[in-house]
C-alpha positions in Angstrom: 131.1 -45.2 33.2 129.6 -46.6 36.4 127.0 -44.7 38.5 129.6 -43.6 41.1 131.8 -42.0 38.4 128.8 -40.3 36.7 127.6 -39.0 40.0 131.0 -37.6 40.9 131.4 -35.9 37.4 128.0 -34.4 37.6 128.1 -33.4 41.2 125.0 -35.4 41.9 124.2 -38.1 44.4 123.9 -41.6 43.0 120.4 -41.9 44.4 119.4 -38.9 42.3 120.6 -40.8 39.2 118.6 -43.8 40.2 115.6 -41.6 40.7 116.0 -40.1 37.2 116.2 -43.6 35.8 113.0 -44.7 37.6 111.3 -41.7 36.1 112.5 -42.6 32.7 114.6 -39.5 32.3 117.7 -41.6 31.5 118.2 -45.2 30.4 121.7 -46.3 31.3 122.9 -49.6 29.8 123.5 -52.5 32.2 126.4 -54.8 32.6 126.0 -58.6 32.8 126.0 -58.1 36.6 123.2 -55.4 36.2 125.5 -52.5 37.1 124.5 -49.2 35.4 126.7 -47.9 32.7 126.4 -44.3 31.6 127.5 -43.4 28.1 128.7 -39.9 27.0 125.2 -39.3 25.6 123.6 -40.1 29.0 126.1 -37.9 30.8 125.2 -35.0 28.4 121.5 -35.7 28.9 122.1 -35.6 32.7 124.0 -32.3 32.4 121.0 -30.9 30.5 118.6 -32.2 33.1 120.7 -30.7 35.9 120.8 -27.3 34.2 117.0 -27.4 33.7 116.4 -28.2 37.4 119.2 -26.2 39.0 119.4 -23.1 36.8 115.9 -22.8 35.3 113.9 -24.2 38.2 112.1 -26.7 36.1 110.5 -29.5 38.1 110.9 -33.2 37.1 107.5 -33.4 35.5 108.5 -30.4 33.4 111.8 -32.0 32.5 109.9 -35.1 31.4 107.7 -33.0 29.1 110.7 -31.1 27.7 112.6 -34.3 27.0 109.5 -35.8 25.4 109.1 -32.8 23.1 112.8 -32.9 22.2 112.7 -36.6 21.4 109.6 -36.1 19.2 111.4 -33.3 17.4 114.3 -35.6 16.7 112.0 -38.2 15.3 110.2 -35.8 12.9 113.3 -34.0 11.8 114.2 -36.5 9.0 110.6 -36.2 7.7 110.7 -32.4 7.7 114.2 -31.8 6.4 113.6 -33.2 2.8 110.5 -30.9 2.5 112.6 -27.9 3.6 115.3 -28.8 1.1 112.7 -29.3 -1.7 111.1 -25.9 -0.8 114.5 -24.2 -0.9 115.3 -25.8 -4.3 111.9 -24.7 -5.7 112.4 -21.2 -4.4 115.9 -21.0 -6.0 114.5 -22.3 -9.3 111.7 -19.7 -9.2 114.1 -16.9 -8.5 116.3 -18.0 -11.4 113.3 -18.1 -13.7 112.2 -14.6 -12.5 115.8 -13.3 -13.2 115.7 -14.9 -16.7 112.3 -13.3 -17.5 113.4 -10.0 -16.1 116.5 -10.1 -18.3 114.4 -10.9 -21.4 112.2 -7.9 -20.6 115.1 -5.6 -19.8 114.1 -5.2 -16.2 116.5 -4.8 -13.3 114.8 -6.5 -10.3 117.6 -5.4 -8.0 116.6 -1.7 -8.2 114.9 -0.4 -5.1 113.3 2.5 -7.0 
């Protein structure tokens, strides 16, 4: 959608959207004629920015930092998830082994006493 449509939907002035682009907060695509095109993802990002500014009182420098941290978290998520899955699998395997050993010894590990 074009900048005028995005501004209307978001309740923002088009100049505000241009400022956010200059600051690197959003990166709308461009048409062949260099008109800005805002995707659904960009609109959602702008809604998030608007909430941070309007409701939480975060200044634009703070918004830049928060978005930078969020982007960094998204980049490392694929690296962290396999480790978490592996850790959970190891934990489940160890618990099964403990249950097996407890059964061999005739112990009830579920008793609280």
